[in-house]
A tleap script that builds the chain and sets N, CA, C and O, in Angstrom:
source leaprc.protein.ff14SB
mol = sequence {
  NMET VAL TYR GLY LYS VAL ALA MET ILE PRO
  ILE GLU PHE GLU HIE LYS THR LEU ARG THR
  THR LEU GLN LEU ASN MET THR LEU SER GLU
  ALA GLN THR ASP CYS ILE GLN GLN LEU ASN
  ALA LEU ASP GLU TRP ARG LYS MET ASP VAL
  GLN GLN ARG LYS LEU ILE GLN ASN GLN THR
  ALA LYS ARG HIE ASP LYS TYR ILE LYS GLU
  LYS LYS PHE GLN ALA ARG ASP TRP ALA LEU
  LEU TYR ASP SER ARG TYR LYS ASP THR MET
  GLY LYS LEU GLN THR ARG TRP LEU GLY PRO
  TYR GLU ILE GLU GLU VAL LEU LYS ASN GLY
  ALA ILE CYS LEU THR THR ILE ASP PRO CVAL
}
set mol.1.N position { -30.999 -16.315 9.551 }
set mol.1.CA position { -30.635 -14.919 9.700 }
set mol.1.C position { -30.584 -14.532 11.177 }
set mol.1.O position { -29.679 -13.817 11.607 }
set mol.2.N position { -31.538 -14.998 11.930 }
set mol.2.CA position { -31.604 -14.628 13.338 }
set mol.2.C position { -31.060 -15.785 14.159 }
set mol.2.O position { -31.592 -16.894 14.104 }
set mol.3.N position { -29.995 -15.532 14.923 }
set mol.3.CA position { -29.362 -16.524 15.779 }
set mol.3.C position { -28.953 -17.772 14.997 }
set mol.3.O position { -29.048 -18.887 15.511 }
set mol.4.N position { -28.504 -17.589 13.774 }
set mol.4.CA position { -27.996 -18.694 12.981 }
set mol.4.C position { -29.066 -19.545 12.327 }
set mol.4.O position { -28.750 -20.589 11.755 }
set mol.5.N position { -30.322 -19.132 12.393 }
set mol.5.CA position { -31.404 -19.905 11.769 }
set mol.5.C position { -31.969 -19.119 10.592 }
set mol.5.O position { -31.917 -17.890 10.571 }
set mol.6.N position { -32.496 -19.827 9.636 }
set mol.6.CA position { -33.090 -19.199 8.466 }
set mol.6.C position { -34.474 -18.685 8.838 }
set mol.6.O position { -35.246 -19.390 9.488 }
set mol.7.N position { -34.791 -17.464 8.430 }
set mol.7.CA position { -36.088 -16.872 8.738 }
set mol.7.C position { -37.162 -17.503 7.850 }
set mol.7.O position { -36.948 -17.693 6.653 }
set mol.8.N position { -38.297 -17.822 8.428 }
set mol.8.CA position { -39.428 -18.388 7.687 }
set mol.8.C position { -40.447 -17.278 7.466 }
set mol.8.O position { -40.935 -16.686 8.429 }
set mol.9.N position { -40.771 -16.993 6.222 }
set mol.9.CA position { -41.737 -15.941 5.910 }
set mol.9.C position { -43.088 -16.593 5.644 }
set mol.9.O position { -43.222 -17.369 4.697 }
set mol.10.N position { -44.089 -16.290 6.463 }
set mol.10.CA position { -45.430 -16.848 6.212 }
set mol.10.C position { -46.024 -16.297 4.915 }
set mol.10.O position { -45.586 -15.268 4.400 }
set mol.11.N position { -47.005 -16.987 4.415 }
set mol.11.CA position { -47.645 -16.597 3.150 }
set mol.11.C position { -48.321 -15.245 3.276 }
set mol.11.O position { -48.401 -14.503 2.297 }
set mol.12.N position { -48.818 -14.906 4.481 }
set mol.12.CA position { -49.499 -13.622 4.669 }
set mol.12.C position { -48.570 -12.474 4.299 }
set mol.12.O position { -48.990 -11.517 3.649 }
set mol.13.N position { -47.310 -12.566 4.711 }
set mol.13.CA position { -46.382 -11.493 4.420 }
set mol.13.C position { -46.120 -11.396 2.923 }
set mol.13.O position { -45.962 -10.296 2.392 }
set mol.14.N position { -46.073 -12.521 2.245 }
set mol.14.CA position { -45.867 -12.479 0.802 }
set mol.14.C position { -47.041 -11.803 0.110 }
set mol.14.O position { -46.844 -11.027 -0.826 }
set mol.15.N position { -48.261 -12.087 0.559 }
set mol.15.CA position { -49.436 -11.441 -0.034 }
set mol.15.C position { -49.420 -9.948 0.243 }
set mol.15.O position { -49.780 -9.151 -0.624 }
set mol.16.N position { -49.002 -9.556 1.457 }
set mol.16.CA position { -48.923 -8.134 1.757 }
set mol.16.C position { -47.882 -7.475 0.872 }
set mol.16.O position { -48.067 -6.340 0.433 }
set mol.17.N position { -46.795 -8.175 0.610 }
set mol.17.CA position { -45.772 -7.627 -0.267 }
set mol.17.C position { -46.326 -7.451 -1.675 }
set mol.17.O position { -46.076 -6.433 -2.320 }
set mol.18.N position { -47.071 -8.431 -2.147 }
set mol.18.CA position { -47.682 -8.306 -3.470 }
set mol.18.C position { -48.674 -7.142 -3.500 }
set mol.18.O position { -48.741 -6.394 -4.475 }
set mol.19.N position { -49.441 -7.004 -2.420 }
set mol.19.CA position { -50.413 -5.921 -2.352 }
set mol.19.C position { -49.723 -4.557 -2.370 }
set mol.19.O position { -50.155 -3.639 -3.066 }
set mol.20.N position { -48.655 -4.443 -1.601 }
set mol.20.CA position { -47.954 -3.156 -1.558 }
set mol.20.C position { -47.254 -2.856 -2.883 }
set mol.20.O position { -47.188 -1.697 -3.292 }
set mol.21.N position { -46.735 -3.868 -3.551 }
set mol.21.CA position { -46.105 -3.618 -4.849 }
set mol.21.C position { -47.129 -3.141 -5.866 }
set mol.21.O position { -46.829 -2.293 -6.706 }
set mol.22.N position { -48.321 -3.678 -5.793 }
set mol.22.CA position { -49.372 -3.221 -6.711 }
set mol.22.C position { -49.783 -1.791 -6.394 }
set mol.22.O position { -50.061 -1.006 -7.300 }
set mol.23.N position { -49.822 -1.451 -5.106 }
set mol.23.CA position { -50.199 -0.085 -4.723 }
set mol.23.C position { -49.120 0.923 -5.140 }
set mol.23.O position { -49.436 2.064 -5.479 }
set mol.24.N position { -47.861 0.508 -5.115 }
set mol.24.CA position { -46.768 1.406 -5.486 }
set mol.24.C position { -46.438 1.348 -6.972 }
set mol.24.O position { -45.491 1.992 -7.424 }
set mol.25.N position { -47.202 0.592 -7.721 }
set mol.25.CA position { -46.984 0.423 -9.168 }
set mol.25.C position { -45.578 -0.107 -9.477 }
set mol.25.O position { -44.886 0.399 -10.360 }
set mol.26.N position { -45.177 -1.143 -8.722 }
set mol.26.CA position { -43.879 -1.778 -8.930 }
set mol.26.C position { -44.107 -3.225 -9.342 }
set mol.26.O position { -45.133 -3.825 -9.019 }
set mol.27.N position { -43.141 -3.772 -10.057 }
set mol.27.CA position { -43.217 -5.194 -10.362 }
set mol.27.C position { -42.644 -5.967 -9.183 }
set mol.27.O position { -42.017 -5.390 -8.294 }
set mol.28.N position { -42.863 -7.265 -9.184 }
set mol.28.CA position { -42.389 -8.089 -8.071 }
set mol.28.C position { -40.850 -8.103 -8.009 }
set mol.28.O position { -40.273 -8.077 -6.922 }
set mol.29.N position { -40.201 -8.144 -9.155 }
set mol.29.CA position { -38.728 -8.143 -9.158 }
set mol.29.C position { -38.177 -6.819 -8.643 }
set mol.29.O position { -37.163 -6.807 -7.945 }
set mol.30.N position { -38.824 -5.708 -8.971 }
set mol.30.CA position { -38.392 -4.410 -8.456 }
set mol.30.C position { -38.558 -4.351 -6.940 }
set mol.30.O position { -37.702 -3.805 -6.244 }
set mol.31.N position { -39.639 -4.904 -6.432 }
set mol.31.CA position { -39.876 -4.921 -4.986 }
set mol.31.C position { -38.826 -5.781 -4.275 }
set mol.31.O position { -38.356 -5.436 -3.191 }
set mol.32.N position { -38.468 -6.905 -4.903 }
set mol.32.CA position { -37.449 -7.759 -4.299 }
set mol.32.C position { -36.090 -7.064 -4.274 }
set mol.32.O position { -35.386 -7.126 -3.265 }
set mol.33.N position { -35.714 -6.405 -5.367 }
set mol.33.CA position { -34.429 -5.684 -5.375 }
set mol.33.C position { -34.448 -4.535 -4.373 }
set mol.33.O position { -33.434 -4.247 -3.738 }
set mol.34.N position { -35.596 -3.880 -4.231 }
set mol.34.CA position { -35.713 -2.801 -3.251 }
set mol.34.C position { -35.549 -3.348 -1.832 }
set mol.34.O position { -34.906 -2.722 -0.989 }
set mol.35.N position { -36.123 -4.497 -1.580 }
set mol.35.CA position { -35.999 -5.131 -0.262 }
set mol.35.C position { -34.548 -5.506 0.013 }
set mol.35.O position { -34.063 -5.314 1.128 }
set mol.36.N position { -33.857 -6.034 -0.976 }
set mol.36.CA position { -32.441 -6.410 -0.815 }
set mol.36.C position { -31.590 -5.166 -0.565 }
set mol.36.O position { -30.673 -5.194 0.256 }
set mol.37.N position { -31.893 -4.078 -1.269 }
set mol.37.CA position { -31.150 -2.839 -1.055 }
set mol.37.C position { -31.367 -2.309 0.359 }
set mol.37.O position { -30.435 -1.793 0.977 }
set mol.38.N position { -32.591 -2.432 0.876 }
set mol.38.CA position { -32.867 -1.986 2.241 }
set mol.38.C position { -32.113 -2.845 3.256 }
set mol.38.O position { -31.625 -2.329 4.262 }
set mol.39.N position { -32.014 -4.156 2.999 }
set mol.39.CA position { -31.255 -5.019 3.904 }
set mol.39.C position { -29.763 -4.679 3.873 }
set mol.39.O position { -29.097 -4.677 4.908 }
set mol.40.N position { -29.241 -4.390 2.664 }
set mol.40.CA position { -27.839 -3.984 2.564 }
set mol.40.C position { -27.597 -2.665 3.279 }
set mol.40.O position { -26.568 -2.485 3.930 }
set mol.41.N position { -28.546 -1.742 3.159 }
set mol.41.CA position { -28.418 -0.465 3.855 }
set mol.41.C position { -28.441 -0.675 5.369 }
set mol.41.O position { -27.736 0.015 6.105 }
set mol.42.N position { -29.244 -1.619 5.825 }
set mol.42.CA position { -29.292 -1.928 7.256 }
set mol.42.C position { -27.952 -2.454 7.740 }
set mol.42.O position { -27.503 -2.092 8.827 }
set mol.43.N position { -27.305 -3.306 6.948 }
set mol.43.CA position { -25.970 -3.800 7.310 }
set mol.43.C position { -24.969 -2.658 7.385 }
set mol.43.O position { -24.135 -2.624 8.290 }
set mol.44.N position { -25.042 -1.727 6.448 }
set mol.44.CA position { -24.140 -0.582 6.471 }
set mol.44.C position { -24.379 0.275 7.710 }
set mol.44.O position { -23.429 0.756 8.328 }
set mol.45.N position { -25.645 0.467 8.072 }
set mol.45.CA position { -25.973 1.236 9.284 }
set mol.45.C position { -25.389 0.547 10.519 }
set mol.45.O position { -24.876 1.217 11.415 }
set mol.46.N position { -25.463 -0.778 10.570 }
set mol.46.CA position { -24.902 -1.514 11.707 }
set mol.46.C position { -23.395 -1.346 11.780 }
set mol.46.O position { -22.849 -1.141 12.864 }
set mol.47.N position { -22.711 -1.429 10.642 }
set mol.47.CA position { -21.260 -1.245 10.624 }
set mol.47.C position { -20.887 0.162 11.077 }
set mol.47.O position { -19.940 0.342 11.843 }
set mol.48.N position { -21.634 1.161 10.604 }
set mol.48.CA position { -21.368 2.537 11.019 }
set mol.48.C position { -21.603 2.702 12.515 }
set mol.48.O position { -20.870 3.430 13.184 }
set mol.49.N position { -22.621 2.029 13.041 }
set mol.49.CA position { -22.909 2.103 14.466 }
set mol.49.C position { -21.779 1.497 15.291 }
set mol.49.O position { -21.398 2.045 16.325 }
set mol.50.N position { -21.245 0.371 14.836 }
set mol.50.CA position { -20.124 -0.264 15.547 }
set mol.50.C position { -18.907 0.655 15.532 }
set mol.50.O position { -18.236 0.801 16.553 }
set mol.51.N position { -18.612 1.274 14.398 }
set mol.51.CA position { -17.480 2.192 14.308 }
set mol.51.C position { -17.682 3.398 15.218 }
set mol.51.O position { -16.744 3.838 15.883 }
set mol.52.N position { -18.896 3.933 15.252 }
set mol.52.CA position { -19.190 5.080 16.101 }
set mol.52.C position { -19.043 4.713 17.579 }
set mol.52.O position { -18.516 5.493 18.372 }
set mol.53.N position { -19.515 3.521 17.938 }
set mol.53.CA position { -19.408 3.067 19.324 }
set mol.53.C position { -17.944 2.911 19.735 }
set mol.53.O position { -17.567 3.294 20.843 }
set mol.54.N position { -17.115 2.347 18.843 }
set mol.54.CA position { -15.686 2.203 19.139 }
set mol.54.C position { -15.021 3.565 19.296 }
set mol.54.O position { -14.182 3.750 20.177 }
set mol.55.N position { -15.389 4.512 18.449 }
set mol.55.CA position { -14.835 5.862 18.531 }
set mol.55.C position { -15.185 6.512 19.870 }
set mol.55.O position { -14.328 7.125 20.507 }
set mol.56.N position { -16.437 6.380 20.293 }
set mol.56.CA position { -16.865 6.969 21.560 }
set mol.56.C position { -16.164 6.294 22.735 }
set mol.56.O position { -15.778 6.968 23.690 }
set mol.57.N position { -15.994 4.975 22.678 }
set mol.57.CA position { -15.292 4.269 23.751 }
set mol.57.C position { -13.834 4.706 23.828 }
set mol.57.O position { -13.295 4.873 24.922 }
set mol.58.N position { -13.195 4.890 22.684 }
set mol.58.CA position { -11.807 5.351 22.683 }
set mol.58.C position { -11.690 6.762 23.245 }
set mol.58.O position { -10.762 7.055 23.998 }
set mol.59.N position { -12.627 7.638 22.885 }
set mol.59.CA position { -12.604 8.994 23.413 }
set mol.59.C position { -12.824 9.007 24.918 }
set mol.59.O position { -12.172 9.766 25.635 }
set mol.60.N position { -13.740 8.171 25.402 }
set mol.60.CA position { -13.999 8.093 26.840 }
set mol.60.C position { -12.775 7.552 27.574 }
set mol.60.O position { -12.413 8.063 28.634 }
set mol.61.N position { -12.143 6.533 27.024 }
set mol.61.CA position { -10.945 5.967 27.653 }
set mol.61.C position { -9.815 6.994 27.674 }
set mol.61.O position { -9.101 7.110 28.670 }
set mol.62.N position { -9.653 7.730 26.591 }
set mol.62.CA position { -8.603 8.744 26.546 }
set mol.62.C position { -8.860 9.847 27.573 }
set mol.62.O position { -7.935 10.308 28.242 }
set mol.63.N position { -10.126 10.268 27.694 }
set mol.63.CA position { -10.482 11.296 28.672 }
set mol.63.C position { -10.256 10.801 30.096 }
set mol.63.O position { -9.815 11.561 30.958 }
set mol.64.N position { -10.556 9.531 30.341 }
set mol.64.CA position { -10.359 8.947 31.671 }
set mol.64.C position { -8.873 8.801 31.981 }
set mol.64.O position { -8.436 9.119 33.087 }
set mol.65.N position { -8.100 8.325 31.015 }
set mol.65.CA position { -6.678 8.085 31.232 }
set mol.65.C position { -5.878 9.377 31.360 }
set mol.65.O position { -4.744 9.363 31.839 }
set mol.66.N position { -6.465 10.489 30.933 }
set mol.66.CA position { -5.767 11.763 31.020 }
set mol.66.C position { -5.469 12.136 32.477 }
set mol.66.O position { -4.466 12.793 32.754 }
set mol.67.N position { -6.328 11.725 33.397 }
set mol.67.CA position { -6.178 12.095 34.793 }
set mol.67.C position { -5.393 11.077 35.616 }
set mol.67.O position { -5.160 11.298 36.804 }
set mol.68.N position { -4.992 9.991 35.018 }
set mol.68.CA position { -4.220 8.977 35.732 }
set mol.68.C position { -2.737 9.324 35.622 }
set mol.68.O position { -2.190 9.466 34.528 }
set mol.69.N position { -2.115 9.455 36.769 }
set mol.69.CA position { -0.687 9.771 36.797 }
set mol.69.C position { 0.078 8.502 37.133 }
set mol.69.O position { -0.176 7.855 38.149 }
set mol.70.N position { 1.004 8.163 36.276 }
set mol.70.CA position { 1.781 6.947 36.477 }
set mol.70.C position { 2.986 7.265 37.348 }
set mol.70.O position { 3.730 8.207 37.073 }
set mol.71.N position { 3.174 6.481 38.391 }
set mol.71.CA position { 4.273 6.670 39.326 }
set mol.71.C position { 5.351 5.642 39.021 }
set mol.71.O position { 5.085 4.440 38.994 }
set mol.72.N position { 6.552 6.112 38.795 }
set mol.72.CA position { 7.691 5.231 38.547 }
set mol.72.C position { 8.408 5.001 39.871 }
set mol.72.O position { 8.876 5.951 40.499 }
set mol.73.N position { 8.495 3.756 40.294 }
set mol.73.CA position { 9.191 3.413 41.529 }
set mol.73.C position { 10.616 2.998 41.210 }
set mol.73.O position { 10.899 2.428 40.156 }
set mol.74.N position { 11.494 3.294 42.136 }
set mol.74.CA position { 12.890 2.905 41.987 }
set mol.74.C position { 13.339 2.213 43.263 }
set mol.74.O position { 12.710 2.350 44.312 }
set mol.75.N position { 14.421 1.479 43.162 }
set mol.75.CA position { 14.962 0.797 44.329 }
set mol.75.C position { 15.390 1.831 45.370 }
set mol.75.O position { 15.807 2.938 45.029 }
set mol.76.N position { 15.281 1.456 46.629 }
set mol.76.CA position { 15.645 2.261 47.798 }
set mol.76.C position { 14.627 3.365 48.110 }
set mol.76.O position { 14.857 4.151 49.029 }
set mol.77.N position { 13.498 3.451 47.368 }
set mol.77.CA position { 12.425 4.396 47.715 }
set mol.77.C position { 11.602 3.813 48.856 }
set mol.77.O position { 11.608 2.604 49.087 }
set mol.78.N position { 10.905 4.676 49.557 }
set mol.78.CA position { 9.991 4.230 50.601 }
set mol.78.C position { 8.571 4.255 50.050 }
set mol.78.O position { 8.241 5.071 49.189 }
set mol.79.N position { 7.735 3.350 50.558 }
set mol.79.CA position { 6.351 3.283 50.084 }
set mol.79.C position { 5.438 2.823 51.210 }
set mol.79.O position { 5.873 2.165 52.154 }
set mol.80.N position { 4.164 3.183 51.092 }
set mol.80.CA position { 3.124 2.687 51.982 }
set mol.80.C position { 2.259 1.717 51.205 }
set mol.80.O position { 2.085 1.872 49.996 }
set mol.81.N position { 1.717 0.722 51.883 }
set mol.81.CA position { 0.890 -0.301 51.249 }
set mol.81.C position { -0.555 -0.070 51.655 }
set mol.81.O position { -0.858 0.036 52.844 }
set mol.82.N position { -1.451 0.008 50.675 }
set mol.82.CA position { -2.869 0.230 50.947 }
set mol.82.C position { -3.502 -1.056 51.459 }
set mol.82.O position { -3.375 -2.111 50.837 }
set mol.83.N position { -4.191 -0.962 52.603 }
set mol.83.CA position { -4.848 -2.122 53.207 }
set mol.83.C position { -6.305 -2.129 52.769 }
set mol.83.O position { -7.119 -1.380 53.307 }
set mol.84.N position { -6.639 -2.971 51.794 }
set mol.84.CA position { -7.984 -2.959 51.219 }
set mol.84.C position { -8.995 -3.747 52.052 }
set mol.84.O position { -10.178 -3.760 51.709 }
set mol.85.N position { -8.579 -4.394 53.116 }
set mol.85.CA position { -9.522 -5.146 53.947 }
set mol.85.C position { -10.529 -4.221 54.615 }
set mol.85.O position { -11.676 -4.604 54.843 }
set mol.86.N position { -10.105 -3.021 54.923 }
set mol.86.CA position { -10.951 -2.099 55.670 }
set mol.86.C position { -11.514 -0.980 54.807 }
set mol.86.O position { -11.869 0.074 55.333 }
set mol.87.N position { -11.602 -1.175 53.528 }
set mol.87.CA position { -12.046 -0.082 52.665 }
set mol.87.C position { -13.513 0.271 52.871 }
set mol.87.O position { -13.893 1.422 52.661 }
set mol.88.N position { -14.366 -0.699 53.283 }
set mol.88.CA position { -15.781 -0.414 53.469 }
set mol.88.C position { -16.114 -0.039 54.910 }
set mol.88.O position { -16.873 0.903 55.139 }
set mol.89.N position { -15.566 -0.752 55.875 }
set mol.89.CA position { -15.879 -0.485 57.271 }
set mol.89.C position { -14.614 -0.051 57.979 }
set mol.89.O position { -13.774 -0.875 58.340 }
set mol.90.N position { -14.489 1.220 58.169 }
set mol.90.CA position { -13.297 1.755 58.801 }
set mol.90.C position { -13.693 2.992 59.580 }
set mol.90.O position { -14.572 3.745 59.160 }
set mol.91.N position { -13.055 3.199 60.697 }
set mol.91.CA position { -13.323 4.397 61.466 }
set mol.91.C position { -12.851 5.634 60.729 }
set mol.91.O position { -12.017 5.563 59.826 }
set mol.92.N position { -13.396 6.762 61.128 }
set mol.92.CA position { -13.099 7.988 60.412 }
set mol.92.C position { -11.622 8.396 60.544 }
set mol.92.O position { -11.037 8.916 59.595 }
set mol.93.N position { -11.036 8.165 61.693 }
set mol.93.CA position { -9.666 8.623 61.925 }
set mol.93.C position { -8.636 7.507 61.848 }
set mol.93.O position { -7.460 7.744 62.124 }
set mol.94.N position { -9.039 6.312 61.487 }
set mol.94.CA position { -8.074 5.220 61.399 }
set mol.94.C position { -7.435 5.188 60.020 }
set mol.94.O position { -8.057 5.546 59.020 }
set mol.95.N position { -6.195 4.756 59.986 }
set mol.95.CA position { -5.448 4.759 58.736 }
set mol.95.C position { -5.726 3.489 57.925 }
set mol.95.O position { -6.012 2.430 58.485 }
set mol.96.N position { -5.640 3.610 56.624 }
set mol.96.CA position { -5.819 2.471 55.721 }
set mol.96.C position { -4.486 2.043 55.118 }
set mol.96.O position { -4.465 1.223 54.200 }
set mol.97.N position { -3.392 2.573 55.607 }
set mol.97.CA position { -2.086 2.326 55.017 }
set mol.97.C position { -1.225 1.510 55.968 }
set mol.97.O position { -1.266 1.703 57.183 }
set mol.98.N position { -0.453 0.607 55.408 }
set mol.98.CA position { 0.485 -0.218 56.160 }
set mol.98.C position { 1.896 0.195 55.768 }
set mol.98.O position { 2.151 0.586 54.629 }
set mol.99.N position { 2.798 0.102 56.719 }
set mol.99.CA position { 4.174 0.387 56.336 }
set mol.99.C position { 4.850 1.271 57.350 }
set mol.99.O position { 4.334 1.419 58.458 }
set mol.100.N position { 5.920 1.834 57.044 }
set mol.100.CA position { 6.546 2.034 55.739 }
set mol.100.C position { 7.344 0.817 55.276 }
set mol.100.O position { 7.805 0.012 56.086 }
set mol.101.N position { 7.492 0.705 53.992 }
set mol.101.CA position { 8.282 -0.347 53.368 }
set mol.101.C position { 9.344 0.294 52.485 }
set mol.101.O position { 9.185 1.415 52.002 }
set mol.102.N position { 10.417 -0.439 52.292 }
set mol.102.CA position { 11.465 0.015 51.374 }
set mol.102.C position { 11.393 -0.853 50.118 }
set mol.102.O position { 11.271 -2.075 50.198 }
set mol.103.N position { 11.471 -0.207 48.973 }
set mol.103.CA position { 11.427 -0.928 47.705 }
set mol.103.C position { 12.802 -1.537 47.469 }
set mol.103.O position { 13.801 -0.830 47.335 }
set mol.104.N position { 12.830 -2.851 47.422 }
set mol.104.CA position { 14.095 -3.568 47.257 }
set mol.104.C position { 14.466 -3.694 45.783 }
set mol.104.O position { 15.619 -3.505 45.397 }
set mol.105.N position { 13.453 -4.021 44.964 }
set mol.105.CA position { 13.717 -4.251 43.541 }
set mol.105.C position { 12.432 -4.016 42.755 }
set mol.105.O position { 11.345 -4.359 43.221 }
set mol.106.N position { 12.552 -3.437 41.575 }
set mol.106.CA position { 11.429 -3.261 40.657 }
set mol.106.C position { 11.665 -4.197 39.481 }
set mol.106.O position { 12.665 -4.080 38.774 }
set mol.107.N position { 10.738 -5.125 39.278 }
set mol.107.CA position { 10.892 -6.113 38.209 }
set mol.107.C position { 10.400 -5.547 36.878 }
set mol.107.O position { 9.741 -4.508 36.839 }
set mol.108.N position { 10.727 -6.244 35.790 }
set mol.108.CA position { 10.367 -5.768 34.453 }
set mol.108.C position { 8.856 -5.721 34.221 }
set mol.108.O position { 8.366 -4.860 33.491 }
set mol.109.N position { 8.117 -6.649 34.843 }
set mol.109.CA position { 6.670 -6.696 34.627 }
set mol.109.C position { 5.909 -5.711 35.502 }
set mol.109.O position { 4.679 -5.673 35.459 }
set mol.110.N position { 6.619 -4.909 36.299 }
set mol.110.CA position { 5.977 -3.902 37.134 }
set mol.110.C position { 5.800 -4.324 38.573 }
set mol.110.O position { 5.367 -3.518 39.398 }
set mol.111.N position { 6.122 -5.568 38.903 }
set mol.111.CA position { 6.018 -6.036 40.284 }
set mol.111.C position { 7.133 -5.413 41.119 }
set mol.111.O position { 8.211 -5.095 40.616 }
set mol.112.N position { 6.846 -5.252 42.393 }
set mol.112.CA position { 7.788 -4.586 43.289 }
set mol.112.C position { 8.072 -5.501 44.470 }
set mol.112.O position { 7.140 -6.040 45.067 }
set mol.113.N position { 9.345 -5.686 44.820 }
set mol.113.CA position { 9.753 -6.450 45.991 }
set mol.113.C position { 9.945 -5.479 47.145 }
set mol.113.O position { 10.713 -4.524 47.031 }
set mol.114.N position { 9.252 -5.714 48.257 }
set mol.114.CA position { 9.287 -4.806 49.396 }
set mol.114.C position { 9.983 -5.464 50.579 }
set mol.114.O position { 9.935 -6.684 50.737 }
set mol.115.N position { 10.625 -4.657 51.402 }
set mol.115.CA position { 11.164 -5.112 52.685 }
set mol.115.C position { 10.655 -4.154 53.753 }
set mol.115.O position { 10.502 -2.957 53.509 }
set mol.116.N position { 10.398 -4.686 54.918 }
set mol.116.CA position { 9.902 -3.832 56.010 }
set mol.116.C position { 11.031 -3.000 56.581 }
set mol.116.O position { 12.191 -3.411 56.595 }
set mol.117.N position { 10.668 -1.841 57.041 }
set mol.117.CA position { 11.623 -0.945 57.676 }
set mol.117.C position { 11.336 -1.002 59.165 }
set mol.117.O position { 10.219 -0.708 59.591 }
set mol.118.N position { 12.311 -1.370 59.950 }
set mol.118.CA position { 12.136 -1.444 61.399 }
set mol.118.C position { 12.252 -0.048 62.000 }
set mol.118.O position { 13.288 0.607 61.884 }
set mol.119.N position { 11.157 0.406 62.653 }
set mol.119.CA position { 11.242 1.741 63.274 }
set mol.119.C position { 12.200 1.701 64.467 }
set mol.119.O position { 12.170 0.752 65.252 }
set mol.120.N position { 13.016 2.685 64.604 }
set mol.120.CA position { 14.024 2.734 65.661 }
set mol.120.C position { 13.524 3.561 66.821 }
set mol.120.O position { 14.232 3.722 67.815 }
savepdb mol mol.pdb
quit
């Protein structure tokens, strides 16, 4: 049951189960069926928990994606390239952008072919 191995129940637990069944005025078969029902209920609780977790993750992703604006690039547009080498250590007034570049072609997979623009 746990990590692919069968659980071993010591005799002490069986005696405690017998003791509790006698205290609750139940027969041994009734106690066993009650135990099986509790295990089935635990499985149902786990399934409900997984569904709830997926629902919350989807809601969080939807809320996050709401603020993302998708930019469609076209050929002959101008663009700047973000220089990520200096994202952590950079002066306050220095730029993090390279360029300008001209978009030569936009491929189907979203990749963009750039050409440099020579400043005159």
